[in-house]
N, C-alpha and C positions, 0 to 999 in steps of 0.2 A: 218393341221389344226388342227384349238384346237376341243380335246379331244377325235380323234379318230385317231385308230393308222393305218398312210398311207404306206402300204411299195412301192406301186409302185408307180415311176412320170415317166413321161414319155414323152418327146419334142417335137414338129413342128412349125416347121415356114409356115407363109401363105404369099407365094407371090401372089401379086395379089388378095388380100383383098379390093383393091379402084377401083376407074374406073379409075388410071394411071398405073393400073400393076406391085406398086412396092410394097415391104413388109411393112403389114401393123400392123403385131402383130408376138409374139411369142407367142406358146400357151404351157401352160404346163397341164400334167392329172396327180393329185392323183388318186390314186387306193391302197380298202382293199385289193386286189389279184390283181400281177398284173398276163396278158393274152395278148395275140396275136389274141387273140379273140374277134372281138368288140361286137358281142352279147352275149359272156360271159360277156362282163361287162355289159351293156344294162341292159343284164334280172339277174346281183345280187342289193342283197338286200343289198349290205352296203355304207356304206358314201363313195363320190365321190368329186376330186375336182377338175374343171379348174379353167385356170388362162391362162387371156388373158395378155400380157404383153404388150401396144404399143409401137412400133421404128419409127412413122408415125403419125401423127395429122390424125383425124379417127369427121366427128361431129356427132353429133345423129341422123342426120338424115340416115345418110347411117347407121350407128348399124342400125339404124327401118328397114329400107330394106333390110339390110342382113340378121334378123330374119323373116322377112317374106320370105324372098327367101331361106332361110334356110327349115325353117318349113315346103313351099310348096315343097319343094324338097325331102324330107328325111322323113317328119310326116303326109303328106295332110290326110290321113284316116284320124288321130285325130284330127285334127286343129278344126271341129265344138264343139269337147270337150272342148278344148283347147282352145277357143279363145280370153274369158274375162280375160286369163290369162296369154296369150302370147299378149293382147295388157298392162296389169299390167308393164309387164317385159319392152314391146315398150317405153312408159311415165317413165319407169325410167331412161332412157339413156339419158347421157349428151355427148358434147362434149372431145376424150378424145385426152388428146396430148402426144408426143412424151414422154414415163416413168411411165406411168401413166398406170395400172390396172386394169382391170374388174375380181375381182371371183365371181364360181358362188360354192356354197356346199350345196351336195344333201348330205339331212337328213334321212334316208327312214321313210319313216312314218309323217316328218313332211313337209318336201316341199323342197326348193331351195332357200337359203339365195341369196339372189343380195350385192353384195358388190361395189360400184362404186367410186375408186379411194379413198377409205381411209374409204369410208360413207355405212353403212348397210341400203340399203333400204330398205331391210323387206327379206320376206316369202312368194316365192309361196308357194300356198298349193300342194301338189301331187307326189308321186312318178310315173302317166302317165308324167305330165309337163315334170318332170325329164329327164326319159328315149326320151320321143320325142327332148328335146332341146339337149341332146346328142351325139343323133341320126346329131343333123347334120354335128358331125366331124368327127362320126364315121361309117356309113350309106352309101350309095350306092352315093349320094352328096355329096361328102364334098368339103369344099372351094375348097379345092385340095387337088391329092393325097400323096403327101410329105407331106403332113401334119394328114393325116388320119395314111400313114405310121410310122410317129412319135414319135402318140401319143397312136400306138399299140407296140411300142419298136424296130421297124424296123430302119432306113435310113432314114430319112427327103431327098429329093430328092430335 
């Protein structure tokens, strides 16, 4: 991550990221202070970077649906305040081919920079959006428990 001292890197696989129940992507989470506590990471006012490296093709429609489902399952109470910004995120999605990446960089006090396969789409303002977005992987209903465990430093199942 450019300009920030990132110390921890956690990796997880997302089996079942698509309708066909195959690995859709591999995820990596860079944090300034490594922790196995999701709440500590989400509550930290330090930079974070989430990278989704696709191992299979995923359509923009599938990505938009995944964001909707993720926010609904993990940040439902925050959705009314985030609705316009979630729509902005969904609007920036593109079809992703195997080998391509989505990168999300949370810069505290600024927002979350969204990079779609090497093209910075922009920054979505608000630390609240960054916390809600990362909660998709680190809260009650992650895409799968193995992914959450891997991102928190445990074994990917």
